[in-house]
N, C-alpha and C positions, 0 to 999 in steps of 0.2 A: 897769273898773268892773263892778259887779254889774247885771244887769237889775233893771227896776223890778219890786217885789214888794210886797204887801200883806200885814197880818197875816192876813187872811182866806184867802190861798192855802193849799193842801193841803200846802206844805213845811214849813209852821209848825206842823203836826200832829204832829211827830215827839215821841216820849218821852225825855229824857236825863237824867242826873244832875245834881243840882246843882254838883256839881263840873265836869262838862263844860260847864254853863252858865257858870259862872264863868270859864273857859278862853276859853270862846267870845267873853264880854264884853269879856276881855283883848285878845284878838286881833282884835277889833271895835275898840277903842280904839286899837291900833298901826296898823292899816289908816288910821282916822281920821288919826291923827299923820303918817302918812306921805304923805298928800294935802297936808300944811301947815295942816290945820285943827287950832288948837293950843287956844283958849281952854278949852273942856272938856274936851279930851283930854289937855293937860298935868296938868290937876287929877286927872284920873282916873290917868293914869300915876303920879303921886307917891305917889296915895292907894292903888291898888288892883292894882299889880303884885306879881306873886307872885314871891317870891325862892326860891333854891334849896334852901333850908330847909323850904319850903312855908310860911313866914309870908308876909304882904303887907307891902308897904312900911309902911303904916299898920295896927297890929295891929287896929284894929276894924273894918277893911274886910270881912273875911270874916264876921265876927258882922253887920255891916250888910247884907251881901248877903243872909244867910241869914234875916234878920229879913224883908226886902223880899220873897224868895222865898215866905216864910211866908205874908206878906200876900195875893200874887199868888195862890198856890194855895189859901189858905182861901176868898176870894173866888170862885174856880172852884167849889170843892166846894160853897159857899152857893148857888151859880146852880143847879147841879145839883140840888142838894136839893129846889128849889122846882118 
């Protein structure tokens, strides 16, 4: 298990692509499931797993992820503009 981190730690200041962010989220869920934590992770596994053809198990997952990312990134830009 990873050491305790907080979102304010410098390690979280990396810039990545949204594609990488999605893959990181998928790996995070896989690791969560491997520990036996299944309530949320099973839902995400069924919903958000990337198939070999690049689609997600639920076709809406990638779009939903992009919408959430836009919301976070737009809020970050709004905060910087102040």
